C-alpha positions in Angstrom: -0.3 -0.1 0.2 0.5 3.6 -1.1 2.1 5.4 1.6 0.1 9.0 2.5 0.7 11.4 4.8 -1.5 14.4 5.4 -1.0 17.3 7.5 -2.3 16.2 10.9 0.2 13.1 10.9 3.1 16.0 11.3 6.6 15.3 8.6 7.5 12.3 7.6 10.9 10.7 8.9 13.0 11.6 5.1 11.7 15.1 5.2 11.9 16.2 9.3 14.7 18.5 10.1 16.0 15.7 12.5 15.9 13.2 9.9 19.4 11.8 10.7 17.9 10.2 14.9 14.9 8.2 12.2 16.2 6.9 9.3 17.8 3.8 8.5 19.8 5.2 5.8 20.7 8.8 5.4 20.5 10.5 1.2 22.3 13.1 -0.1 18.9 14.0 -2.7 15.7 14.5 -2.5 13.4 14.2 -5.4 10.1 14.5 -6.2 8.0 13.5 -9.2 5.0 15.8 -10.1 1.9 13.7 -10.8 -1.1 16.2 -12.5 -3.4 13.2 -14.1 -2.9 9.3 -14.5 -1.0 9.4 -17.9 1.7 12.2 -16.5 3.0 9.8 -14.2 3.3 6.5 -15.8 5.2 9.5 -18.1 7.8 9.9 -14.9 8.1 5.9 -13.9 10.6 6.7 -17.3 11.8 8.9 -15.6 11.6 8.3 -11.6 13.3 4.5 -13.1 16.1 5.9 -14.2 17.4 6.6 -9.8 17.0 3.2 -9.2 19.1 1.1 -7.2 20.9 5.1 -5.8 21.0 4.7 -2.3 21.5 8.6 -2.5 18.7 9.2 -4.1 15.0 9.5 -2.0 12.1 9.9 -4.3 9.1 11.3 -3.3 5.3 11.6 -5.3 2.6 14.2 -5.0 -0.2 14.5 -7.0 -1.0 19.0 -8.3 -3.6 19.8 -8.9 -5.4 19.2 -12.6 -8.8 19.1 -14.0 -7.7 15.5 -15.0 -6.4 14.4 -11.7 -9.0 11.6 -11.3 -7.8 8.2 -10.7 -4.6 9.4 -9.7 -4.9 9.1 -5.8 -5.2 4.9 -6.9 -2.2 5.4 -9.4 1.0 6.9 -6.4 -1.5 4.2 -3.5 -0.8 0.8 -6.3 3.1 2.2 -6.5 3.5 2.0 -2.7 5.2 4.7 -2.8 6.3 7.8 0.1 3.0 10.3 -1.1 3.2 14.0 0.1 -0.1 16.0 -0.1 0.6 19.4 -2.3 0.1 21.7 0.3 3.0 19.5 2.0 5.4 19.2 -1.3 4.9 23.2 -1.9 6.2 24.1 1.2 9.4 21.3 1.4 12.2 22.1 0.1 13.5 19.8 -3.2 17.2 19.1 -4.5 15.2 18.1 -8.2 11.4 18.1 -9.2 10.0 16.4 -12.4 6.7 16.6 -14.1 5.0 16.2 -16.8 2.7 18.6 -16.7 2.2 22.5 -15.7 -0.1 23.3 -13.3 1.2 25.0 -10.3 4.7 24.3 -10.4 6.3 27.7 -10.2 4.9 26.9 -6.2 8.0 24.5 -5.8 10.9 25.1 -3.8 13.1 22.8 -6.1 14.5 23.0 -9.5 12.5 21.4 -12.1 12.3 19.2 -15.1 9.7 19.0 -17.3 8.4 16.2 -19.9 5.7 16.0 -22.6 3.1 13.5 -21.4 2.8 12.5 -25.1 4.0 12.2 -28.2 6.0 15.7 -28.7 3.9 19.2 -28.9 1.0 18.4 -31.5 -2.2 20.6 -30.2 -2.8 24.0 -29.0 -4.0 24.8 -25.8 -7.5 24.5 -25.5 -9.3 27.6 -26.6 -11.3 29.0 -23.8 -14.5 32.0 -23.5 -14.3 32.6 -27.8 -10.5 32.4 -28.0 -9.0 32.6 -31.6 -6.7 29.4 -32.7 -4.3 32.8 -33.9 -4.1 33.3 -30.2 -3.8 29.9 -28.5 0.0 28.5 -28.0 1.4 25.4 -28.8 0.9 23.2 -25.1 3.7 23.1 -23.5 5.9 25.3 -25.8 3.1 28.3 -25.2 4.3 31.6 -22.5 1.6 31.0 -20.6 2.6 27.6 -19.2 6.2 28.0 -19.1 6.9 31.9 -17.9 5.7 33.3 -14.0 6.4 36.4 -13.3 9.1 37.4 -16.1 11.1 34.2 -15.5 11.1 31.1 -17.4 9.8 28.2 -14.2 11.1 25.1 -15.7 15.3 24.2 -15.4 14.4 22.0 -18.2 12.7 21.7 -21.0 13.0 17.9 -22.2 12.4 18.0 -25.5 11.7 14.1 -28.2 13.1 15.8 -31.0 16.7 18.8 -32.2 13.6 20.0 -34.8 11.2 20.9 -32.3 13.0 23.9 -30.9 12.3 26.1 -33.3 8.6 25.6 -32.7 9.9 26.5 -29.1 11.8 29.5 -30.0 8.4 30.7 -31.8 5.8 30.8 -29.3 8.8 31.1 -25.8 12.1 32.4 -27.4 13.5 32.7 -23.5 13.0 29.6 -23.1 15.1 28.1 -25.2 19.0 28.3 -23.2 16.3 25.6 -21.0 16.0 23.3 -23.7 17.2 20.2 -23.5 17.1 17.3 -26.3 16.6 13.6 -24.7 14.1 11.5 -27.3 11.2 9.8 -26.2 10.3 6.7 -24.7 7.3 5.9 -25.5 8.8 5.6 -29.1 11.8 3.5 -27.3 9.8 0.7 -25.9 7.9 0.9 -29.7 11.2 0.3 -31.5 12.1 -2.4 -28.4 8.4 -4.0 -28.3 7.9 -5.1 -32.5 9.9 -8.3 -32.5 7.5 -9.3 -29.8 4.4 -8.5 -32.2 3.3 -12.2 -31.8 2.9 -12.9 -27.9 0.5 -9.2 -27.7 -1.6 -10.1 -30.8 -1.8 -13.9 -28.4 -2.0 -11.6 -24.9 -5.2 -10.0 -27.0 -6.8 -13.2 -27.9 -6.0 -12.4 -32.2 -5.6 -16.1 -33.9 -3.6 -17.2 -36.8 -5.5 -15.4 -39.6 -7.0 -13.0 -38.3 -6.0 -9.0 -38.6 -6.4 -7.2 -36.3 -8.6 -3.6 -36.0 -7.8 -1.5 -33.0 -9.5 1.7 -32.6 -7.6 4.5 -30.8 -9.8 7.6 -29.1 -8.1 10.6 -26.9 -9.8 12.1 -24.7 -12.3 15.5 -25.2 -15.3 16.5 -28.0 -12.5 16.1 -30.5 -11.3 12.6 -30.7 -12.8 9.2 -31.9 -15.0 8.1 -29.0 -16.1 12.0 -29.0 -17.0 12.7 -32.2 -18.2 9.5 -34.1 -18.6 7.9 -30.5 -21.5 3.9 -30.2 -22.3 4.3 -34.6 -18.4 4.0 -35.2 -17.7 1.0 -33.0 -21.0 -0.7 -33.4 -20.7 -0.6 -37.5 -17.1 -1.8 -37.3 -17.7 -4.8 -35.2 -20.6 -5.5 -37.4 -18.5 -5.1 -40.3 -16.2 -7.1 -39.4 -16.6 -11.1 -39.8 -14.3 -12.5 -36.6 -13.4 -14.8 -38.6 -11.5 -13.0 -40.6 -10.7 -9.8 -38.4 -10.7 -9.3 -34.5 -11.6 -5.4 -33.6 -10.2 -4.2 -30.4 -10.4 0.1 -28.7 -7.9 1.5 -26.7 -9.4 4.8 -24.6 -7.3 7.3 -23.4 -6.8 7.0 -20.0 -8.7 10.9 -19.1 -11.9 8.6 -20.5 -11.7 5.7 -17.5 -10.4 8.4 -15.3 -13.3 11.0 -16.4 -16.3 8.7 -16.7 -15.1 6.2 -14.3 -13.8 2.9 -14.6 -17.6 2.0 -13.9 -19.5 3.6 -16.3 -16.6 3.4 -19.4 -17.2 -0.6 -18.4 -21.2 -0.1 -18.7 -21.5 1.4 -21.9 -19.1 -1.4 -24.3 -20.1 -4.4 -21.9 -23.0 -5.5 -24.8 -20.2 -4.9 -27.3 -17.2 -6.1 -25.4 -19.1 -10.0 -24.4 -19.6 -9.7 -28.6 -16.1 -9.7 -29.3 -15.3 -6.6 -29.0 -11.9 -6.8 -27.1 -11.9 -3.9 -24.6 -7.6 -2.8 -23.7 -7.4 -2.2 -20.0 -6.1 0.7 -18.7 -4.7 -1.2 -16.5 -1.5 -2.6 -18.8 0.7 -1.2 -20.8 -1.0 0.0 -24.2 2.2 0.2 -26.2 2.1 -4.0 -27.0 -2.0 -2.9 -28.3 -0.3 -0.5 -30.9 2.4 -3.2 -31.7 0.1 -5.7 -32.3 -2.4 -4.4 -34.4 -2.6 -4.5 -38.3 -5.1 -1.1 -38.3 -4.6 1.3 -36.5 -7.6 3.7 -36.7 -7.4 6.8 -34.4 -7.7 10.4 -34.0 -5.8 13.4 -33.1 -3.8 11.8 -29.9 -0.3 10.5 -29.8 -1.3 6.8 -30.0 -2.1 7.5 -33.6 1.6 9.5 -34.2 2.8 6.5 -32.8 0.9 3.9 -34.9 3.6 5.5 -37.8 6.1 3.2 -36.4 4.2 -0.1 -37.1 4.9 -1.1 -40.2 0.6 -1.2 -40.3 -1.4 1.7 -42.0 -3.2 4.6 -40.5 -5.9 5.3 -40.5 -7.8 8.6 -39.1 -11.9 8.6 -38.0 -11.6 11.9 -36.7 -9.6 14.7 -37.4 -10.4 18.1 -35.4 -7.8 20.2 -37.7 -8.2 23.4 -35.9 -6.3 21.6 -32.7 -3.7 20.5 -34.0 -0.2 22.5 -34.8 0.5 22.8 -38.6 4.1 22.5 -38.9 4.2 19.4 -36.4 4.5 15.3 -37.4 0.9 14.7 -36.3 -0.7 17.4 -38.8 1.9 15.6 -41.7 0.3 12.5 -40.8 -3.0 13.5 -41.6 -1.9 14.6 -44.6 -1.3 11.4 -46.2 -3.5 9.1 -44.5 -6.9 7.9 -45.4 -9.9 8.6 -43.6 -12.3 6.0 -42.2 -15.5 7.7 -43.2 -18.3 5.6 -41.1 -21.0 5.7 -44.3 -18.7 3.5 -46.3 -18.2 -0.3 -46.0 -15.9 -0.1 -43.4 -14.1 -3.6 -44.6 -13.6 -1.5 -48.4 -11.5 1.0 -46.5 -9.4 -1.5 -44.9 -8.1 -3.3 -47.7 -7.6 0.5 -49.8 -5.8 2.2 -47.0 -3.7 -1.5 -47.4 -3.3 -2.0 -51.1 -2.2 2.0 -50.7 -0.3 2.1 -47.6 3.2 5.0 -48.3 6.2 2.8 -45.9 8.2 5.5 -46.3 6.1 8.3 -46.2 5.2 6.9 -42.5 9.2 6.1 -41.5 9.2 10.2 -42.3 6.5 11.1 -39.9 8.3 8.5 -37.2 11.3 10.0 -37.9 10.1 13.2 -36.8 8.6 12.3 -33.0 12.8 11.9 -31.6 16.0 12.4 -33.0 17.2 10.4 -30.1 16.2 6.9 -31.0 17.3 4.4 -28.1 18.9 6.7 -26.6 16.3 7.9 -24.4 17.8 6.3 -21.1 20.7 7.7 -21.2 20.4 11.2 -21.8 17.7 11.3 -19.6 19.2 10.0 -17.2 22.9 12.1 -17.6 20.3 15.5 -17.1 18.4 13.8 -13.8 22.2 12.9 -12.6 23.6 16.4 -13.8 20.5 18.6 -11.8 21.0 16.2 -9.0 24.6 17.0 -8.6 26.0 13.5 -8.9 28.4 11.1 -10.4 26.0 9.2 -12.1 25.9 5.7 -11.4 28.0 3.2 -14.3 25.3 0.5 -15.4 23.1 2.8 -18.1 19.6 0.8 -18.2 18.1 -0.3 -21.1 14.8 0.4 -23.0 13.4 -3.0 -23.0 10.1 -4.2 -24.7 6.4 -3.7 -22.3 4.5 -5.3 -21.1 1.5 -7.4 -22.7 -1.6 -5.9 -22.8 -4.3 -7.6 -21.4 -8.5 -7.4 -22.1 -11.4 -6.1 -19.9 -13.4 -9.3 -19.1 -17.5 -9.8 -19.3 -19.4 -12.3 -18.0 -22.1 -13.4 -19.7 -25.6 -12.4 -18.6 -27.2 -15.0 -15.7 -22.8 -17.1 -15.1 -22.9 -17.4 -12.0 -18.5 -16.6 -10.8 -16.6 -19.7 -9.7 
């Protein structure tokens, strides 16, 4: 179980002024992982794991204020980590903080390293009150997120690709001195997972001879689920015969945590019992992507990572005004086919396979990370430089993703054993 400490319990041992009296092991550096959402928390695990085995370092976690904070408490509880309430975290001095979100970072007493929580920086900051598209910044690059009282808040801004420096400079030039190109952990994990494709297909119960169609939805009204809804999923399932096709749906964690796990399971209950594979958000999603023969998505990061798989990507929803036209995601959208709900699905998939351009997909994939296979090495070097410590000798290696899981549905009237 996780160790969540409230103000009423006072200071936990590792942050007490008299820590030497109570701690079993003294530590030289304290790191705070700032979790805004479950998605950002999952990305931060790729970072703090680079400190494993170093007895000089103690890692703390905290839940930062965010509109999508649902599920964060359970996520942190599952880690078994030392969790500080936000009110205590902002009153405590740390040697370094890491975050994959932006809210409240200026309140921390630590140099902050900020990472993207998805595939680079593709989307505009959501508009407020009739705000024009031209007035919006790119999420993660906008001045309103990075600058407070005239000063850049992060001590380091992690970029996945060197080309992103130009886009950051156009949005917030004063942040360029702290930008560092490190790479993308999910890019490296997708690449490392491709040789295990058969195992992922088996985990999703895809039989030999079946083609796996993966429907991927990010969150929000412009997403596949928000714009196309149940009608598209019903049509895909109905028109693709099970002997030849296996259909799966992969939903952004915000969908699960905003509407609740119970509600999402309920919405998909009849489809799940009828053969649709609902990919659980409680396991790594990368294997499901690698297993797919067709990726049908929207403007979410999974669609962009799909360009790495060597399989056709189609878009069922594309809210063009929400995506930076200079981004790799916009480039992907410029040539991949659209899946139209009013046309025969099987025919559209066949055409996507026949017209698939590997060179164009590879060109987009190359824009996700300019440091392929080097995230762990470069990110760890950045961490230890911020901690002012010499890094341990062994360099961690990115391995393949864990197996995906399918949500289990009991048939009506069945008795659980």
